[in-house]
PQR file of N, CA, C, O and H, with PARSE charges and radii, in Angstrom:
ATOM      1  N   MET A   1       0.811  -1.191   0.000 -0.4000 1.5000
ATOM      2  CA  MET A   1       0.000   0.000   0.000 -0.0000 2.0000
ATOM      3  C   MET A   1       0.853   1.253   0.000  0.5500 1.7000
ATOM      4  O   MET A   1       0.359   2.334  -0.320 -0.5500 1.4000
ATOM      5  N   SER A   2       2.133   1.129   0.354 -0.4000 1.5000
ATOM      6  CA  SER A   2       2.972   2.320   0.352 -0.0000 2.0000
ATOM      7  C   SER A   2       3.147   2.846  -1.067  0.5500 1.7000
ATOM      8  O   SER A   2       3.284   4.053  -1.264 -0.5500 1.4000
ATOM      9  H   SER A   2       2.535   0.251   0.614  0.4000 1.0000
ATOM     10  N   GLY A   3       3.143   1.959  -2.053 -0.4000 1.5000
ATOM     11  CA  GLY A   3       3.248   2.385  -3.440 -0.0000 2.0000
ATOM     12  C   GLY A   3       2.031   3.160  -3.914  0.5500 1.7000
ATOM     13  O   GLY A   3       2.097   3.854  -4.928 -0.5500 1.4000
ATOM     14  H   GLY A   3       3.032   0.978  -1.893  0.4000 1.0000
ATOM     15  N   LEU A   4       0.927   3.051  -3.199 -0.4000 1.5000
ATOM     16  CA  LEU A   4      -0.296   3.770  -3.549 -0.0000 2.0000
ATOM     17  C   LEU A   4      -0.385   5.117  -2.845  0.5500 1.7000
ATOM     18  O   LEU A   4      -1.359   5.849  -3.023 -0.5500 1.4000
ATOM     19  H   LEU A   4       0.874   2.487  -2.375  0.4000 1.0000
ATOM     20  N   GLY A   5       0.624   5.446  -2.048 -0.4000 1.5000
ATOM     21  CA  GLY A   5       0.624   6.719  -1.349 -0.0000 2.0000
ATOM     22  C   GLY A   5      -0.183   6.724  -0.066  0.5500 1.7000
ATOM     23  O   GLY A   5      -0.529   7.792   0.440 -0.5500 1.4000
ATOM     24  H   GLY A   5       1.415   4.851  -1.903  0.4000 1.0000
ATOM     25  N   VAL A   6      -0.489   5.545   0.470 -0.4000 1.5000
ATOM     26  CA  VAL A   6      -1.251   5.471   1.721 -0.0000 2.0000
ATOM     27  C   VAL A   6      -0.269   5.634   2.877  0.5500 1.7000
ATOM     28  O   VAL A   6       0.679   4.855   2.987 -0.5500 1.4000
ATOM     29  H   VAL A   6      -0.208   4.678   0.059  0.4000 1.0000
ATOM     30  N   PRO A   7      -0.475   6.633   3.748 -0.5600 1.5000
ATOM     31  CA  PRO A   7       0.455   6.825   4.862  0.2800 2.0000
ATOM     32  C   PRO A   7       0.435   5.648   5.833  0.5500 1.7000
ATOM     33  O   PRO A   7      -0.527   4.882   5.885 -0.5500 1.4000
ATOM     34  N   GLN A   8       1.515   5.521   6.599 -0.4000 1.5000
ATOM     35  CA  GLN A   8       1.661   4.403   7.541 -0.0000 2.0000
ATOM     36  C   GLN A   8       0.465   4.287   8.483  0.5500 1.7000
ATOM     37  O   GLN A   8      -0.020   3.181   8.723 -0.5500 1.4000
ATOM     38  H   GLN A   8       2.296   6.143   6.558  0.4000 1.0000
ATOM     39  N   CYS A   9      -0.023   5.415   9.023 -0.4000 1.5000
ATOM     40  CA  CYS A   9      -1.148   5.342   9.964 -0.0000 2.0000
ATOM     41  C   CYS A   9      -2.398   4.809   9.264  0.5500 1.7000
ATOM     42  O   CYS A   9      -3.181   4.084   9.878 -0.5500 1.4000
ATOM     43  H   CYS A   9       0.371   6.313   8.828  0.4000 1.0000
ATOM     44  N   GLY A  10      -2.596   5.150   8.003 -0.4000 1.5000
ATOM     45  CA  GLY A  10      -3.739   4.631   7.252 -0.0000 2.0000
ATOM     46  C   GLY A  10      -3.619   3.147   6.997  0.5500 1.7000
ATOM     47  O   GLY A  10      -4.613   2.422   7.047 -0.5500 1.4000
ATOM     48  H   GLY A  10      -1.960   5.739   7.504  0.4000 1.0000
ATOM     49  N   ARG A  11      -2.414   2.690   6.724 -0.4000 1.5000
ATOM     50  CA  ARG A  11      -2.201   1.254   6.511 -0.0000 2.0000
ATOM     51  C   ARG A  11      -2.494   0.483   7.782  0.5500 1.7000
ATOM     52  O   ARG A  11      -3.094  -0.590   7.730 -0.5500 1.4000
ATOM     53  H   ARG A  11      -1.607   3.280   6.683  0.4000 1.0000
ATOM     54  N   ARG A  12      -2.079   1.013   8.921 -0.4000 1.5000
ATOM     55  CA  ARG A  12      -2.315   0.338  10.193 -0.0000 2.0000
ATOM     56  C   ARG A  12      -3.804   0.214  10.461  0.5500 1.7000
ATOM     57  O   ARG A  12      -4.275  -0.848  10.869 -0.5500 1.4000
ATOM     58  H   ARG A  12      -1.591   1.885   8.962  0.4000 1.0000
ATOM     59  N   ARG A  13      -4.549   1.288  10.237 -0.4000 1.5000
ATOM     60  CA  ARG A  13      -5.994   1.234  10.470 -0.0000 2.0000
ATOM     61  C   ARG A  13      -6.655   0.250   9.520  0.5500 1.7000
ATOM     62  O   ARG A  13      -7.555  -0.487   9.921 -0.5500 1.4000
ATOM     63  H   ARG A  13      -4.166   2.150   9.906  0.4000 1.0000
ATOM     64  N   PHE A  14      -6.218   0.228   8.256 -0.4000 1.5000
ATOM     65  CA  PHE A  14      -6.780  -0.706   7.284 -0.0000 2.0000
ATOM     66  C   PHE A  14      -6.536  -2.142   7.739  0.5500 1.7000
ATOM     67  O   PHE A  14      -7.451  -2.966   7.731 -0.5500 1.4000
ATOM     68  H   PHE A  14      -5.486   0.827   7.930  0.4000 1.0000
ATOM     69  N   CYS A  15      -5.313  -2.434   8.131 -0.4000 1.5000
ATOM     70  CA  CYS A  15      -4.971  -3.798   8.532 -0.0000 2.0000
ATOM     71  C   CYS A  15      -5.695  -4.217   9.806  0.5500 1.7000
ATOM     72  O   CYS A  15      -5.992  -5.397   9.989 -0.5500 1.4000
ATOM     73  H   CYS A  15      -4.570  -1.765   8.138  0.4000 1.0000
ATOM     74  N   ASP A  16      -5.978  -3.266  10.681 -0.4000 1.5000
ATOM     75  CA  ASP A  16      -6.730  -3.586  11.893 -0.0000 2.0000
ATOM     76  C   ASP A  16      -8.203  -3.835  11.597  0.5500 1.7000
ATOM     77  O   ASP A  16      -8.852  -4.613  12.297 -0.5500 1.4000
ATOM     78  H   ASP A  16      -5.737  -2.307  10.531  0.4000 1.0000
ATOM     79  N   ALA A  17      -8.731  -3.187  10.575 -0.4000 1.5000
ATOM     80  CA  ALA A  17     -10.169  -3.234  10.302 -0.0000 2.0000
ATOM     81  C   ALA A  17     -10.562  -4.257   9.246  0.5500 1.7000
ATOM     82  O   ALA A  17     -11.707  -4.709   9.229 -0.5500 1.4000
ATOM     83  H   ALA A  17      -8.204  -2.555  10.007  0.4000 1.0000
ATOM     84  N   CYS A  18      -9.648  -4.628   8.374 -0.4000 1.5000
ATOM     85  CA  CYS A  18      -9.985  -5.498   7.240 -0.0000 2.0000
ATOM     86  C   CYS A  18      -9.221  -6.808   7.327  0.5500 1.7000
ATOM     87  O   CYS A  18      -8.112  -6.874   7.857 -0.5500 1.4000
ATOM     88  H   CYS A  18      -8.718  -4.261   8.388  0.4000 1.0000
ATOM     89  N   GLY A  19      -9.836  -7.829   6.801 -0.4000 1.5000
ATOM     90  CA  GLY A  19      -9.180  -9.123   6.744 -0.0000 2.0000
ATOM     91  C   GLY A  19      -9.186  -9.650   5.323  0.5500 1.7000
ATOM     92  O   GLY A  19     -10.202  -9.572   4.632 -0.5500 1.4000
ATOM     93  H   GLY A  19     -10.737  -7.776   6.371  0.4000 1.0000
ATOM     94  N   LEU A  20      -8.074 -10.178   4.887 -0.4000 1.5000
ATOM     95  CA  LEU A  20      -7.983 -10.819   3.586 -0.0000 2.0000
ATOM     96  C   LEU A  20      -7.871 -12.314   3.843  0.5500 1.7000
ATOM     97  O   LEU A  20      -7.032 -12.752   4.630 -0.5500 1.4000
ATOM     98  H   LEU A  20      -7.248 -10.241   5.448  0.4000 1.0000
ATOM     99  N   HIS A  21      -8.703 -13.084   3.191 -0.4000 1.5000
ATOM    100  CA  HIS A  21      -8.776 -14.512   3.456 -0.0000 2.0000
ATOM    101  C   HIS A  21      -8.469 -15.298   2.192  0.5500 1.7000
ATOM    102  O   HIS A  21      -8.779 -14.841   1.091 -0.5500 1.4000
ATOM    103  H   HIS A  21      -9.384 -12.728   2.552  0.4000 1.0000
ATOM    104  N   PRO A  22      -7.865 -16.472   2.332 -0.5600 1.5000
ATOM    105  CA  PRO A  22      -7.608 -17.324   1.167  0.2800 2.0000
ATOM    106  C   PRO A  22      -8.907 -17.955   0.672  0.5500 1.7000
ATOM    107  O   PRO A  22      -9.949 -17.877   1.322 -0.5500 1.4000
ATOM    108  N   ARG A  23      -8.810 -18.568  -0.474 -0.4000 1.5000
ATOM    109  CA  ARG A  23      -9.959 -19.303  -1.009 -0.0000 2.0000
ATOM    110  C   ARG A  23     -10.370 -20.364   0.010  0.5500 1.7000
ATOM    111  O   ARG A  23      -9.521 -20.991   0.643 -0.5500 1.4000
ATOM    112  H   ARG A  23      -7.963 -18.631  -1.002  0.4000 1.0000
ATOM    113  N   MET A  24     -11.675 -20.558   0.159 -0.4000 1.5000
ATOM    114  CA  MET A  24     -12.172 -21.508   1.153 -0.0000 2.0000
ATOM    115  C   MET A  24     -13.414 -22.203   0.626  0.5500 1.7000
ATOM    116  O   MET A  24     -14.033 -21.723  -0.323 -0.5500 1.4000
ATOM    117  H   MET A  24     -12.365 -20.049  -0.356  0.4000 1.0000
ATOM    118  N   PRO A  25     -13.792 -23.330   1.229 -0.5600 1.5000
ATOM    119  CA  PRO A  25     -15.009 -24.025   0.815  0.2800 2.0000
ATOM    120  C   PRO A  25     -16.228 -23.117   0.999  0.5500 1.7000
ATOM    121  O   PRO A  25     -16.232 -22.262   1.884 -0.5500 1.4000
ATOM    122  N   PRO A  26     -17.257 -23.297   0.172 -0.5600 1.5000
ATOM    123  CA  PRO A  26     -18.442 -22.436   0.255  0.2800 2.0000
ATOM    124  C   PRO A  26     -19.055 -22.344   1.651  0.5500 1.7000
ATOM    125  O   PRO A  26     -19.452 -21.256   2.066 -0.5500 1.4000
ATOM    126  N   ALA A  27     -19.141 -23.441   2.377 -0.4000 1.5000
ATOM    127  CA  ALA A  27     -19.753 -23.398   3.715 -0.0000 2.0000
ATOM    128  C   ALA A  27     -18.959 -22.490   4.652  0.5500 1.7000
ATOM    129  O   ALA A  27     -19.542 -21.738   5.433 -0.5500 1.4000
ATOM    130  H   ALA A  27     -18.818 -24.325   2.040  0.4000 1.0000
ATOM    131  N   ASP A  28     -17.632 -22.559   4.575 -0.4000 1.5000
ATOM    132  CA  ASP A  28     -16.790 -21.691   5.408 -0.0000 2.0000
ATOM    133  C   ASP A  28     -16.947 -20.232   4.994  0.5500 1.7000
ATOM    134  O   ASP A  28     -16.993 -19.341   5.842 -0.5500 1.4000
ATOM    135  H   ASP A  28     -17.158 -23.169   3.940  0.4000 1.0000
ATOM    136  N   PHE A  29     -17.028 -19.992   3.686 -0.4000 1.5000
ATOM    137  CA  PHE A  29     -17.199 -18.631   3.182 -0.0000 2.0000
ATOM    138  C   PHE A  29     -18.522 -18.030   3.658  0.5500 1.7000
ATOM    139  O   PHE A  29     -18.562 -16.875   4.080 -0.5500 1.4000
ATOM    140  H   PHE A  29     -16.990 -20.716   2.997  0.4000 1.0000
ATOM    141  N   HIS A  30     -19.589 -18.799   3.592 -0.4000 1.5000
ATOM    142  CA  HIS A  30     -20.898 -18.296   4.022 -0.0000 2.0000
ATOM    143  C   HIS A  30     -20.913 -18.017   5.525  0.5500 1.7000
ATOM    144  O   HIS A  30     -21.536 -17.053   5.971 -0.5500 1.4000
ATOM    145  H   HIS A  30     -19.556 -19.737   3.249  0.4000 1.0000
ATOM    146  N   ALA A  31     -20.235 -18.849   6.301 -0.4000 1.5000
ATOM    147  CA  ALA A  31     -20.134 -18.603   7.742 -0.0000 2.0000
ATOM    148  C   ALA A  31     -19.355 -17.319   8.011  0.5500 1.7000
ATOM    149  O   ALA A  31     -19.710 -16.551   8.904 -0.5500 1.4000
ATOM    150  H   ALA A  31     -19.729 -19.632   5.938  0.4000 1.0000
ATOM    151  N   LEU A  32     -18.302 -17.089   7.245 -0.4000 1.5000
ATOM    152  CA  LEU A  32     -17.506 -15.870   7.403 -0.0000 2.0000
ATOM    153  C   LEU A  32     -18.316 -14.637   7.014  0.5500 1.7000
ATOM    154  O   LEU A  32     -18.196 -13.592   7.653 -0.5500 1.4000
ATOM    155  H   LEU A  32     -18.014 -17.714   6.519  0.4000 1.0000
ATOM    156  N   GLN A  33     -19.137 -14.749   5.977 -0.4000 1.5000
ATOM    157  CA  GLN A  33     -19.994 -13.629   5.576 -0.0000 2.0000
ATOM    158  C   GLN A  33     -20.918 -13.210   6.710  0.5500 1.7000
ATOM    159  O   GLN A  33     -21.199 -12.022   6.876 -0.5500 1.4000
ATOM    160  H   GLN A  33     -19.235 -15.598   5.459  0.4000 1.0000
ATOM    161  N   GLY A  34     -21.388 -14.165   7.481 -0.4000 1.5000
ATOM    162  CA  GLY A  34     -22.283 -13.855   8.583 -0.0000 2.0000
ATOM    163  C   GLY A  34     -21.618 -13.082   9.710  0.5500 1.7000
ATOM    164  O   GLY A  34     -22.306 -12.491  10.542 -0.5500 1.4000
ATOM    165  H   GLY A  34     -21.160 -15.129   7.346  0.4000 1.0000
ATOM    166  N   GLN A  35     -20.286 -13.076   9.751 -0.4000 1.5000
ATOM    167  CA  GLN A  35     -19.543 -12.357  10.784 -0.0000 2.0000
ATOM    168  C   GLN A  35     -19.118 -10.961  10.334  0.5500 1.7000
ATOM    169  O   GLN A  35     -18.682 -10.156  11.157 -0.5500 1.4000
ATOM    170  H   GLN A  35     -19.727 -13.556   9.075  0.4000 1.0000
ATOM    171  N   ALA A  36     -19.238 -10.667   9.053 -0.4000 1.5000
ATOM    172  CA  ALA A  36     -18.710  -9.413   8.499 -0.0000 2.0000
ATOM    173  C   ALA A  36     -19.665  -8.246   8.711  0.5500 1.7000
ATOM    174  O   ALA A  36     -20.885  -8.410   8.694 -0.5500 1.4000
ATOM    175  H   ALA A  36     -19.592 -11.321   8.384  0.4000 1.0000
ATOM    176  N   ASP A  37     -19.090  -7.070   8.910 -0.4000 1.5000
ATOM    177  CA  ASP A  37     -19.878  -5.837   8.973 -0.0000 2.0000
ATOM    178  C   ASP A  37     -20.159  -5.308   7.573  0.5500 1.7000
ATOM    179  O   ASP A  37     -21.203  -4.701   7.333 -0.5500 1.4000
ATOM    180  H   ASP A  37     -18.099  -6.937   8.923  0.4000 1.0000
ATOM    181  N   PHE A  38     -19.233  -5.534   6.653 -0.4000 1.5000
ATOM    182  CA  PHE A  38     -19.427  -5.148   5.261 -0.0000 2.0000
ATOM    183  C   PHE A  38     -18.549  -6.034   4.391  0.5500 1.7000
ATOM    184  O   PHE A  38     -17.582  -6.628   4.869 -0.5500 1.4000
ATOM    185  H   PHE A  38     -18.385  -6.027   6.848  0.4000 1.0000
ATOM    186  N   LEU A  39     -18.890  -6.118   3.115 -0.4000 1.5000
ATOM    187  CA  LEU A  39     -18.161  -6.957   2.166 -0.0000 2.0000
ATOM    188  C   LEU A  39     -17.722  -6.104   0.989  0.5500 1.7000
ATOM    189  O   LEU A  39     -18.476  -5.250   0.523 -0.5500 1.4000
ATOM    190  H   LEU A  39     -19.675  -5.635   2.727  0.4000 1.0000
ATOM    191  N   LEU A  40     -16.516  -6.331   0.510 -0.4000 1.5000
ATOM    192  CA  LEU A  40     -15.992  -5.612  -0.644 -0.0000 2.0000
ATOM    193  C   LEU A  40     -15.713  -6.606  -1.759  0.5500 1.7000
ATOM    194  O   LEU A  40     -15.228  -7.710  -1.512 -0.5500 1.4000
ATOM    195  H   LEU A  40     -15.904  -7.025   0.888  0.4000 1.0000
ATOM    196  N   ASP A  41     -16.020  -6.211  -2.978 -0.4000 1.5000
ATOM    197  CA  ASP A  41     -15.685  -7.025  -4.142 -0.0000 2.0000
ATOM    198  C   ASP A  41     -14.411  -6.508  -4.782  0.5500 1.7000
ATOM    199  O   ASP A  41     -14.045  -5.345  -4.614 -0.5500 1.4000
ATOM    200  H   ASP A  41     -16.414  -5.314  -3.179  0.4000 1.0000
ATOM    201  N   SER A  42     -13.750  -7.371  -5.508 -0.4000 1.5000
ATOM    202  CA  SER A  42     -12.589  -6.963  -6.293 -0.0000 2.0000
ATOM    203  C   SER A  42     -13.040  -6.094  -7.453  0.5500 1.7000
ATOM    204  O   SER A  42     -14.187  -6.176  -7.893 -0.5500 1.4000
ATOM    205  H   SER A  42     -14.048  -8.316  -5.645  0.4000 1.0000
ATOM    206  N   MET A  43     -12.137  -5.264  -7.945 -0.4000 1.5000
ATOM    207  CA  MET A  43     -12.441  -4.451  -9.122 -0.0000 2.0000
ATOM    208  C   MET A  43     -12.788  -5.395 -10.278  0.5500 1.7000
ATOM    209  O   MET A  43     -12.174  -6.450 -10.436 -0.5500 1.4000
ATOM    210  H   MET A  43     -11.206  -5.197  -7.587  0.4000 1.0000
ATOM    211  N   GLY A  44     -13.751  -5.012 -11.060 -0.4000 1.5000
ATOM    212  CA  GLY A  44     -14.145  -5.826 -12.204 -0.0000 2.0000
ATOM    213  C   GLY A  44     -15.308  -6.768 -11.912  0.5500 1.7000
ATOM    214  O   GLY A  44     -15.825  -7.412 -12.824 -0.5500 1.4000
ATOM    215  H   GLY A  44     -14.250  -4.155 -10.932  0.4000 1.0000
ATOM    216  N   TRP A  45     -15.718  -6.854 -10.667 -0.4000 1.5000
ATOM    217  CA  TRP A  45     -16.864  -7.687 -10.295 -0.0000 2.0000
ATOM    218  C   TRP A  45     -18.052  -6.784 -10.021  0.5500 1.7000
ATOM    219  O   TRP A  45     -17.901  -5.701  -9.458 -0.5500 1.4000
ATOM    220  H   TRP A  45     -15.297  -6.330  -9.926  0.4000 1.0000
ATOM    221  N   SER A  46     -19.223  -7.226 -10.417 -0.4000 1.5000
ATOM    222  CA  SER A  46     -20.413  -6.384 -10.292 -0.0000 2.0000
ATOM    223  C   SER A  46     -20.951  -6.323  -8.869  0.5500 1.7000
ATOM    224  O   SER A  46     -21.628  -5.357  -8.516 -0.5500 1.4000
ATOM    225  H   SER A  46     -19.346  -8.107 -10.875  0.4000 1.0000
ATOM    226  N   GLY A  47     -20.673  -7.313  -8.055 -0.4000 1.5000
ATOM    227  CA  GLY A  47     -21.136  -7.308  -6.673 -0.0000 2.0000
ATOM    228  C   GLY A  47     -22.464  -7.999  -6.460  0.5500 1.7000
ATOM    229  O   GLY A  47     -22.940  -8.066  -5.327 -0.5500 1.4000
ATOM    230  H   GLY A  47     -20.123  -8.097  -8.341  0.4000 1.0000
ATOM    231  N   GLY A  48     -23.075  -8.511  -7.506 -0.4000 1.5000
ATOM    232  CA  GLY A  48     -24.377  -9.148  -7.361 -0.0000 2.0000
ATOM    233  C   GLY A  48     -24.358 -10.364  -6.453  0.5500 1.7000
ATOM    234  O   GLY A  48     -25.212 -10.497  -5.577 -0.5500 1.4000
ATOM    235  H   GLY A  48     -22.688  -8.456  -8.427  0.4000 1.0000
ATOM    236  N   VAL A  49     -23.404 -11.241  -6.651 -0.4000 1.5000
ATOM    237  CA  VAL A  49     -23.320 -12.451  -5.833 -0.0000 2.0000
ATOM    238  C   VAL A  49     -22.977 -12.083  -4.394  0.5500 1.7000
ATOM    239  O   VAL A  49     -23.514 -12.671  -3.455 -0.5500 1.4000
ATOM    240  H   VAL A  49     -22.710 -11.133  -7.364  0.4000 1.0000
ATOM    241  N   THR A  50     -22.083 -11.108  -4.218 -0.4000 1.5000
ATOM    242  CA  THR A  50     -21.726 -10.670  -2.867 -0.0000 2.0000
ATOM    243  C   THR A  50     -22.924 -10.060  -2.161  0.5500 1.7000
ATOM    244  O   THR A  50     -23.166 -10.341  -0.987 -0.5500 1.4000
ATOM    245  H   THR A  50     -21.647 -10.630  -4.980  0.4000 1.0000
ATOM    246  N   ALA A  51     -23.676  -9.226  -2.868 -0.4000 1.5000
ATOM    247  CA  ALA A  51     -24.862  -8.599  -2.274 -0.0000 2.0000
ATOM    248  C   ALA A  51     -25.898  -9.656  -1.895  0.5500 1.7000
ATOM    249  O   ALA A  51     -26.495  -9.583  -0.821 -0.5500 1.4000
ATOM    250  H   ALA A  51     -23.479  -8.997  -3.821  0.4000 1.0000
ATOM    251  N   PHE A  52     -26.111 -10.627  -2.765 -0.4000 1.5000
ATOM    252  CA  PHE A  52     -27.068 -11.689  -2.471 -0.0000 2.0000
ATOM    253  C   PHE A  52     -26.612 -12.503  -1.262  0.5500 1.7000
ATOM    254  O   PHE A  52     -27.418 -12.826  -0.389 -0.5500 1.4000
ATOM    255  H   PHE A  52     -25.626 -10.686  -3.638  0.4000 1.0000
ATOM    256  N   GLY A  53     -25.321 -12.836  -1.210 -0.4000 1.5000
ATOM    257  CA  GLY A  53     -24.789 -13.584  -0.075 -0.0000 2.0000
ATOM    258  C   GLY A  53     -24.924 -12.816   1.225  0.5500 1.7000
ATOM    259  O   GLY A  53     -25.256 -13.395   2.259 -0.5500 1.4000
ATOM    260  H   GLY A  53     -24.666 -12.574  -1.919  0.4000 1.0000
ATOM    261  N   ALA A  54     -24.666 -11.507   1.180 -0.4000 1.5000
ATOM    262  CA  ALA A  54     -24.804 -10.674   2.379 -0.0000 2.0000
ATOM    263  C   ALA A  54     -26.259 -10.611   2.821  0.5500 1.7000
ATOM    264  O   ALA A  54     -26.554 -10.664   4.015 -0.5500 1.4000
ATOM    265  H   ALA A  54     -24.396 -11.036   0.340  0.4000 1.0000
ATOM    266  N   PHE A  55     -27.155 -10.498   1.869 -0.4000 1.5000
ATOM    267  CA  PHE A  55     -28.584 -10.471   2.186 -0.0000 2.0000
ATOM    268  C   PHE A  55     -29.005 -11.775   2.864  0.5500 1.7000
ATOM    269  O   PHE A  55     -29.741 -11.759   3.851 -0.5500 1.4000
ATOM    270  H   PHE A  55     -26.916 -10.455   0.899  0.4000 1.0000
ATOM    271  N   CYS A  56     -28.540 -12.893   2.334 -0.4000 1.5000
ATOM    272  CA  CYS A  56     -28.890 -14.194   2.908 -0.0000 2.0000
ATOM    273  C   CYS A  56     -28.263 -14.396   4.288  0.5500 1.7000
ATOM    274  O   CYS A  56     -28.829 -15.083   5.138 -0.5500 1.4000
ATOM    275  H   CYS A  56     -27.942 -12.907   1.532  0.4000 1.0000
ATOM    276  N   ALA A  57     -27.091 -13.792   4.504 -0.4000 1.5000
ATOM    277  CA  ALA A  57     -26.411 -13.931   5.796 -0.0000 2.0000
ATOM    278  C   ALA A  57     -27.075 -13.093   6.874  0.5500 1.7000
ATOM    279  O   ALA A  57     -26.846 -13.306   8.064 -0.5500 1.4000
ATOM    280  H   ALA A  57     -26.632 -13.234   3.814  0.4000 1.0000
ATOM    281  N   GLY A  58     -27.894 -12.146   6.456 -0.4000 1.5000
ATOM    282  CA  GLY A  58     -28.593 -11.298   7.422 -0.0000 2.0000
ATOM    283  C   GLY A  58     -27.869 -10.032   7.664  0.5500 1.7000
ATOM    284  O   GLY A  58     -28.322  -9.203   8.452 -0.5500 1.4000
ATOM    285  H   GLY A  58     -28.080 -11.973   5.489  0.4000 1.0000
TER
END
């Protein structure tokens, strides 16, 4: 993130607030969605599946 011009304090807050997870089985992914406050999609994805999954997770 330093190459993007994000200051050190911003990187620390990002790392404290966000989690990046490896690929996982669907059941584990759906359980993780239920624990999240918000979900972000990668660039180039429309977000439809993520929005539907978040809706189903409550």
